[in-house]
N, C-alpha and C positions, 0 to 999 in steps of 0.2 A: 255461613260457616258448612252446613253439609253439602253444598252445593259447589263450594270448592274443594273438598275431599272428594266427592264426586267425578268432578272434574278432573282432580290429580289423578285419581284411579284410571280414570278413561284414557288420559294421555300417556301412563306408563306401561298400560296393558295394548294399547295401540303400538307403543315404541318396541317393546318385546315382542308383539307378533310380526311388526316389520322385520326385525332383525332374524328371527328365525324362518320366516318366509325367505329372505335372501340366503342365509344359509343353505335351506332348503333346495333352493332354483341352483346356486352352484353346486349342491351334491348331485341333484339330476343332470347338470350339464357334464359333468366328470366322468356320467357313466357312459357317454359317448366317447368311443374310444378316438375319433378324430379331433373331437373339442377336447379331449384328456392331453393329447400328443402336441396340440397349437397352445393351448391355455394350461399353465401350469400353476392354478391358482387354489389355494384352498378355502374353503366357505367363511372362515374367519377373516379373510384377507379384504373382505369387502366391507368389513363393519367399521372402519376408524373415521371415514366421512359423514357416514349416518350417526356413529354416534356423536361427533363433533355438532353437527346439526341438533341431535336432539337436547344434548348438553344446552346448547344456545337456548331452544324451544321453551325447554323446561324453565330453565332459569329465569328467561326473559318473561313469560308468563306469568309465574308465580312469585317472583321477586321483583325487587324495584331496579335491580341491575343483573346485566350478564355475569355469569361465571366463567366465560369464553378466556377471557384473559389471564385468571388464575389458571385455569386448566392448562392453557396453551405454554404458560411460563413453566408450571412443574412439568409437562412432557416436555419440553425442550430442554430442562435443565437433565431430566431424567436420559434424554438422548447425548446431551452432551458427557455426561460422566459415564454412558455406555461406550461412545466413542472411545474416549482417552484410556477406559480399560481394555478396550478390544484393540487400540494402538499398543500399548504396553505390553499385551498379552500375545499378540499375534503378527508377527513382523511381516508374513506374506499376506497381509489383509488385502483384498482384493474388492473394488468396487459391487461387485455383486453380491459378495457375502456379506458385506457392510449394510447394501441397503434391504437384504433379506432379515437380517437380524435385528435393523432398526424399524422396518415396519411390523415383523413379529412382537417385538417389543411395543410397539405403538397399539399394537391389539390390545394387550396385557393394560398397559397405561391408560389408556383410554375407556378401557371398560371398568375399570376400577375408579376412574374419573366419574364415570356414568353413573355408577351404583351409588358414591358419594354422594352426587349432586342429587340423585334420588332420594337418599335419607335426608340430606341437608333440607330439601325442600319439603318432605313429608312432614319434619320435625317442627320448619318455622312458618308454615301455611296456617294461616288464622280462618 
């Protein structure tokens, strides 16, 4: 039991470290003016693919099943509701504005999902 708790804590700490390291590297790249002009990216915009992998890794390693289908279902449901809301409220919606809003919303939804999976795994690990 102690071994699995230590392993879980190590997994979570490494994942947090990777997320902050990614944000830090993007922040450093933004200090260069030529890169900042070419690539307009925020530090949190690189997190969603990593968060999806971390959710898969945590749930697959410490639970009997992966929680990825549940997370993707909720993510797409929120995206669908958000898209319908954007279409009804903004009749001049462009692809650029839609995808920017979708990706920023994905940052938030997947981060909340990752936190939820961390708590779920913490309370169900034996």
